[in-house]
ZAVOMAR-222898 format. One record per residue: x, z, y of N, C-alpha, C in turn; residue number from 1; residue in three letters. Coordinates in nm, 2 decimals. Example, Ala and Ser with C-alpha at 12.3 -4.5 7.8 and 13.67 -1.06 7.14 Angstrom:
<rs>
<r n_c1="1.32" n_c3="0.78" n_c2="-0.57" ca_c1="1.23" ca_c3="0.78" ca_c2="-0.45" c_c1="1.32" c_c3="0.78" c_c2="-0.33" i="1" aa="ALA"/>
<r n_c1="1.28" n_c3="0.71" n_c2="-0.22" ca_c1="1.37" ca_c3="0.71" ca_c2="-0.11" c_c1="1.29" c_c3="0.79" c_c2="0.00" i="2" aa="SER"/>
</rs>
This chain:
<rs>
<r n_c1="2.91" n_c3="1.65" n_c2="1.96" ca_c1="3.00" ca_c3="1.67" ca_c2="2.07" c_c1="2.94" c_c3="1.61" c_c2="2.20" i="1" aa="UNK"/>
<r n_c1="2.96" n_c3="1.67" n_c2="2.31" ca_c1="2.90" ca_c3="1.62" ca_c2="2.43" c_c1="2.98" c_c3="1.51" c_c2="2.49" i="2" aa="UNK"/>
<r n_c1="2.91" n_c3="1.41" n_c2="2.54" ca_c1="2.98" ca_c3="1.29" ca_c2="2.59" c_c1="3.04" c_c3="1.33" c_c2="2.73" i="3" aa="UNK"/>
<r n_c1="3.17" n_c3="1.28" n_c2="2.75" ca_c1="3.23" ca_c3="1.31" ca_c2="2.88" c_c1="3.25" c_c3="1.18" c_c2="2.96" i="4" aa="UNK"/>
<r n_c1="3.25" n_c3="1.19" n_c2="3.09" ca_c1="3.27" ca_c3="1.07" ca_c2="3.17" c_c1="3.35" c_c3="1.10" c_c2="3.30" i="5" aa="UNK"/>
<r n_c1="3.41" n_c3="1.22" n_c2="3.30" ca_c1="3.50" ca_c3="1.26" ca_c2="3.41" c_c1="3.63" c_c3="1.31" c_c2="3.36" i="6" aa="UNK"/>
<r n_c1="3.74" n_c3="1.25" n_c2="3.41" ca_c1="3.87" ca_c3="1.29" ca_c2="3.36" c_c1="3.98" c_c3="1.25" c_c2="3.46" i="7" aa="UNK"/>
<r n_c1="4.10" n_c3="1.29" n_c2="3.43" ca_c1="4.21" ca_c3="1.25" ca_c2="3.51" c_c1="4.21" c_c3="1.30" c_c2="3.66" i="8" aa="UNK"/>
<r n_c1="4.24" n_c3="1.21" n_c2="3.75" ca_c1="4.25" ca_c3="1.24" ca_c2="3.89" c_c1="4.11" c_c3="1.27" c_c2="3.94" i="9" aa="UNK"/>
<r n_c1="4.01" n_c3="1.21" n_c2="3.89" ca_c1="3.87" ca_c3="1.23" ca_c2="3.93" c_c1="3.83" c_c3="1.38" c_c2="3.91" i="10" aa="UNK"/>
<r n_c1="3.87" n_c3="1.43" n_c2="3.79" ca_c1="3.84" ca_c3="1.58" ca_c2="3.76" c_c1="3.92" c_c3="1.67" c_c2="3.85" i="11" aa="UNK"/>
<r n_c1="4.05" n_c3="1.63" n_c2="3.88" ca_c1="4.13" ca_c3="1.71" ca_c2="3.97" c_c1="4.07" c_c3="1.72" c_c2="4.11" i="12" aa="UNK"/>
<r n_c1="4.03" n_c3="1.60" n_c2="4.16" ca_c1="3.98" ca_c3="1.60" ca_c2="4.30" c_c1="3.84" c_c3="1.67" c_c2="4.30" i="13" aa="UNK"/>
<r n_c1="3.76" n_c3="1.67" n_c2="4.20" ca_c1="3.64" ca_c3="1.74" ca_c2="4.20" c_c1="3.67" c_c3="1.89" c_c2="4.20" i="14" aa="UNK"/>
<r n_c1="3.78" n_c3="1.94" n_c2="4.13" ca_c1="3.82" ca_c3="2.08" ca_c2="4.14" c_c1="3.86" c_c3="2.12" c_c2="4.27" i="15" aa="UNK"/>
<r n_c1="3.94" n_c3="2.03" n_c2="4.34" ca_c1="3.99" ca_c3="2.06" ca_c2="4.47" c_c1="3.87" c_c3="2.07" c_c2="4.57" i="16" aa="UNK"/>
<r n_c1="3.78" n_c3="1.98" n_c2="4.56" ca_c1="3.66" ca_c3="1.98" ca_c2="4.65" c_c1="3.57" c_c3="2.11" c_c2="4.62" i="17" aa="UNK"/>
<r n_c1="3.57" n_c3="2.15" n_c2="4.50" ca_c1="3.49" ca_c3="2.27" ca_c2="4.46" c_c1="3.55" c_c3="2.39" c_c2="4.53" i="18" aa="UNK"/>
<r n_c1="3.68" n_c3="2.40" n_c2="4.53" ca_c1="3.75" ca_c3="2.51" ca_c2="4.60" c_c1="3.72" c_c3="2.51" c_c2="4.75" i="19" aa="UNK"/>
<r n_c1="3.74" n_c3="2.39" n_c2="4.81" ca_c1="3.72" ca_c3="2.37" ca_c2="4.95" c_c1="3.57" c_c3="2.40" c_c2="4.99" i="20" aa="UNK"/>
<r n_c1="3.48" n_c3="2.36" n_c2="4.92" ca_c1="3.34" ca_c3="2.38" ca_c2="4.95" c_c1="3.30" c_c3="2.53" c_c2="4.93" i="21" aa="UNK"/>
<r n_c1="3.37" n_c3="2.60" n_c2="4.83" ca_c1="3.34" ca_c3="2.74" ca_c2="4.81" c_c1="3.40" c_c3="2.82" c_c2="4.93" i="22" aa="UNK"/>
<r n_c1="3.52" n_c3="2.78" n_c2="4.98" ca_c1="3.57" ca_c3="2.85" ca_c2="5.09" c_c1="3.49" c_c3="2.82" c_c2="5.22" i="23" aa="UNK"/>
<r n_c1="3.44" n_c3="2.70" n_c2="5.23" ca_c1="3.35" ca_c3="2.67" ca_c2="5.35" c_c1="3.22" c_c3="2.75" c_c2="5.34" i="24" aa="UNK"/>
<r n_c1="3.16" n_c3="2.76" n_c2="5.22" ca_c1="3.04" ca_c3="2.84" ca_c2="5.21" c_c1="3.06" c_c3="2.98" c_c2="5.24" i="25" aa="UNK"/>
<r n_c1="3.17" n_c3="3.04" n_c2="5.20" ca_c1="3.20" ca_c3="3.18" ca_c2="5.23" c_c1="3.22" c_c3="3.20" c_c2="5.38" i="26" aa="UNK"/>
<r n_c1="3.30" n_c3="3.11" n_c2="5.44" ca_c1="3.32" ca_c3="3.12" ca_c2="5.58" c_c1="3.20" c_c3="3.10" c_c2="5.67" i="27" aa="UNK"/>
<r n_c1="3.12" n_c3="3.00" n_c2="5.63" ca_c1="2.99" ca_c3="2.98" ca_c2="5.71" c_c1="2.89" c_c3="3.09" c_c2="5.69" i="28" aa="UNK"/>
<r n_c1="2.89" n_c3="3.15" n_c2="5.57" ca_c1="2.81" ca_c3="3.27" ca_c2="5.55" c_c1="2.84" c_c3="3.38" c_c2="5.63" i="29" aa="UNK"/>
<r n_c1="2.97" n_c3="3.40" n_c2="5.65" ca_c1="3.02" ca_c3="3.51" ca_c2="5.74" c_c1="2.98" c_c3="3.49" c_c2="5.89" i="30" aa="UNK"/>
<r n_c1="2.97" n_c3="3.36" n_c2="5.92" ca_c1="2.93" ca_c3="3.32" ca_c2="6.06" c_c1="2.78" c_c3="3.32" c_c2="6.07" i="31" aa="UNK"/>
<r n_c1="2.71" n_c3="3.35" n_c2="5.97" ca_c1="2.56" ca_c3="3.36" ca_c2="5.97" c_c1="2.50" c_c3="3.22" c_c2="5.99" i="32" aa="UNK"/>
<r n_c1="2.57" n_c3="3.12" n_c2="5.94" ca_c1="2.51" ca_c3="2.98" ca_c2="5.94" c_c1="2.46" c_c3="2.96" c_c2="5.80" i="33" aa="UNK"/>
<r n_c1="2.34" n_c3="3.01" n_c2="5.77" ca_c1="2.29" ca_c3="3.02" ca_c2="5.63" c_c1="2.26" c_c3="2.88" c_c2="5.57" i="34" aa="UNK"/>
<r n_c1="2.20" n_c3="2.79" n_c2="5.65" ca_c1="2.17" ca_c3="2.66" ca_c2="5.60" c_c1="2.29" c_c3="2.58" c_c2="5.55" i="35" aa="UNK"/>
<r n_c1="2.39" n_c3="2.58" n_c2="5.63" ca_c1="2.51" ca_c3="2.51" ca_c2="5.60" c_c1="2.58" c_c3="2.58" c_c2="5.48" i="36" aa="UNK"/>
<r n_c1="2.58" n_c3="2.71" n_c2="5.48" ca_c1="2.64" ca_c3="2.78" ca_c2="5.37" c_c1="2.57" c_c3="2.75" c_c2="5.24" i="37" aa="UNK"/>
<r n_c1="2.44" n_c3="2.74" n_c2="5.24" ca_c1="2.37" ca_c3="2.71" ca_c2="5.12" c_c1="2.40" c_c3="2.57" c_c2="5.07" i="38" aa="UNK"/>
<r n_c1="2.41" n_c3="2.47" n_c2="5.16" ca_c1="2.45" ca_c3="2.33" ca_c2="5.13" c_c1="2.59" c_c3="2.33" c_c2="5.07" i="39" aa="UNK"/>
<r n_c1="2.68" n_c3="2.40" n_c2="5.13" ca_c1="2.82" ca_c3="2.40" ca_c2="5.08" c_c1="2.83" c_c3="2.46" c_c2="4.94" i="40" aa="UNK"/>
<r n_c1="2.75" n_c3="2.57" n_c2="4.92" ca_c1="2.75" ca_c3="2.64" ca_c2="4.79" c_c1="2.69" c_c3="2.55" c_c2="4.69" i="41" aa="UNK"/>
<r n_c1="2.58" n_c3="2.48" n_c2="4.72" ca_c1="2.52" ca_c3="2.39" ca_c2="4.62" c_c1="2.62" c_c3="2.28" c_c2="4.58" i="42" aa="UNK"/>
<r n_c1="2.69" n_c3="2.22" n_c2="4.68" ca_c1="2.79" ca_c3="2.12" ca_c2="4.65" c_c1="2.90" c_c3="2.17" c_c2="4.56" i="43" aa="UNK"/>
<r n_c1="2.94" n_c3="2.29" n_c2="4.59" ca_c1="3.05" ca_c3="2.36" ca_c2="4.51" c_c1="3.00" c_c3="2.38" c_c2="4.37" i="44" aa="UNK"/>
<r n_c1="2.88" n_c3="2.42" n_c2="4.35" ca_c1="2.83" ca_c3="2.45" ca_c2="4.22" c_c1="2.82" c_c3="2.32" c_c2="4.14" i="45" aa="UNK"/>
<r n_c1="2.77" n_c3="2.21" n_c2="4.20" ca_c1="2.76" ca_c3="2.08" ca_c2="4.14" c_c1="2.89" c_c3="2.02" c_c2="4.10" i="46" aa="UNK"/>
<r n_c1="2.98" n_c3="2.02" n_c2="4.19" ca_c1="3.12" ca_c3="1.97" ca_c2="4.16" c_c1="3.19" c_c3="2.06" c_c2="4.06" i="47" aa="UNK"/>
<r n_c1="3.17" n_c3="2.19" n_c2="4.07" ca_c1="3.23" ca_c3="2.28" ca_c2="3.97" c_c1="3.18" c_c3="2.26" c_c2="3.83" i="48" aa="UNK"/>
<r n_c1="3.05" n_c3="2.23" n_c2="3.82" ca_c1="2.99" ca_c3="2.20" ca_c2="3.69" c_c1="3.05" c_c3="2.07" c_c2="3.63" i="49" aa="UNK"/>
<r n_c1="3.07" n_c3="1.97" n_c2="3.72" ca_c1="3.13" ca_c3="1.84" ca_c2="3.68" c_c1="3.27" c_c3="1.86" c_c2="3.63" i="50" aa="UNK"/>
<r n_c1="3.34" n_c3="1.95" n_c2="3.70" ca_c1="3.48" ca_c3="1.97" ca_c2="3.67" c_c1="3.50" c_c3="2.04" c_c2="3.53" i="51" aa="UNK"/>
<r n_c1="3.42" n_c3="2.14" n_c2="3.51" ca_c1="3.43" ca_c3="2.22" ca_c2="3.39" c_c1="3.38" c_c3="2.15" c_c2="3.27" i="52" aa="UNK"/>
<r n_c1="3.26" n_c3="2.07" n_c2="3.28" ca_c1="3.20" ca_c3="2.01" ca_c2="3.17" c_c1="3.26" c_c3="1.87" c_c2="3.14" i="53" aa="UNK"/>
<r n_c1="3.33" n_c3="1.81" n_c2="3.24" ca_c1="3.38" ca_c3="1.67" ca_c2="3.24" c_c1="3.27" c_c3="1.57" c_c2="3.23" i="54" aa="UNK"/>
<r n_c1="3.15" n_c3="1.61" n_c2="3.28" ca_c1="3.03" ca_c3="1.52" ca_c2="3.27" c_c1="2.97" c_c3="1.51" c_c2="3.41" i="55" aa="UNK"/>
<r n_c1="2.93" n_c3="1.39" n_c2="3.46" ca_c1="2.86" ca_c3="1.37" ca_c2="3.58" c_c1="2.74" c_c3="1.28" c_c2="3.56" i="56" aa="UNK"/>
<r n_c1="2.62" n_c3="1.33" n_c2="3.59" ca_c1="2.50" ca_c3="1.25" ca_c2="3.57" c_c1="2.50" c_c3="1.12" c_c2="3.66" i="57" aa="UNK"/>
<r n_c1="2.55" n_c3="1.13" n_c2="3.78" ca_c1="2.56" ca_c3="1.01" ca_c2="3.86" c_c1="2.65" c_c3="0.90" c_c2="3.80" i="58" aa="UNK"/>
<r n_c1="2.77" n_c3="0.95" n_c2="3.75" ca_c1="2.86" ca_c3="0.86" ca_c2="3.68" c_c1="2.78" c_c3="0.79" c_c2="3.56" i="59" aa="UNK"/>
<r n_c1="2.71" n_c3="0.87" n_c2="3.49" ca_c1="2.63" ca_c3="0.82" ca_c2="3.37" c_c1="2.53" c_c3="0.71" c_c2="3.42" i="60" aa="UNK"/>
<r n_c1="2.46" n_c3="0.74" n_c2="3.53" ca_c1="2.36" ca_c3="0.65" ca_c2="3.57" c_c1="2.42" c_c3="0.52" c_c2="3.62" i="61" aa="UNK"/>
<r n_c1="2.54" n_c3="0.53" n_c2="3.68" ca_c1="2.61" ca_c3="0.41" ca_c2="3.74" c_c1="2.70" c_c3="0.34" c_c2="3.63" i="62" aa="UNK"/>
<r n_c1="2.72" n_c3="0.40" n_c2="3.52" ca_c1="2.80" ca_c3="0.34" ca_c2="3.41" c_c1="2.95" c_c3="0.36" c_c2="3.44" i="63" aa="UNK"/>
<r n_c1="2.99" n_c3="0.46" n_c2="3.51" ca_c1="3.13" ca_c3="0.49" ca_c2="3.55" c_c1="3.19" c_c3="0.59" c_c2="3.45" i="64" aa="UNK"/>
<r n_c1="3.31" n_c3="0.56" n_c2="3.40" ca_c1="3.37" ca_c3="0.65" ca_c2="3.31" c_c1="3.52" c_c3="0.66" c_c2="3.35" i="65" aa="UNK"/>
<r n_c1="3.56" n_c3="0.77" n_c2="3.39" ca_c1="3.70" ca_c3="0.79" ca_c2="3.44" c_c1="3.79" c_c3="0.87" c_c2="3.35" i="66" aa="UNK"/>
<r n_c1="3.74" n_c3="0.88" n_c2="3.22" ca_c1="3.82" ca_c3="0.96" ca_c2="3.12" c_c1="3.95" c_c3="0.89" c_c2="3.08" i="67" aa="UNK"/>
<r n_c1="3.96" n_c3="0.76" n_c2="3.10" ca_c1="4.07" ca_c3="0.68" ca_c2="3.05" c_c1="4.18" c_c3="0.67" c_c2="3.16" i="68" aa="UNK"/>
<r n_c1="4.17" n_c3="0.74" n_c2="3.27" ca_c1="4.27" ca_c3="0.73" ca_c2="3.38" c_c1="4.39" c_c3="0.81" c_c2="3.34" i="69" aa="UNK"/>
</rs>
């Protein structure tokens, strides 16, 4: 089994920020601001991965575990 370290409100907030960054990426892409769109999309992908897998590498490195919230 894969170890998890993201849960509760932390996971919910990461999901909300994933949606907001995705909308920002699409909007800025339509405005032809490609660099900002790429950054927003990369952030959305990273947070989306954290949300779906319940694992964050930075949390792991810092010893943070929010699964008990």
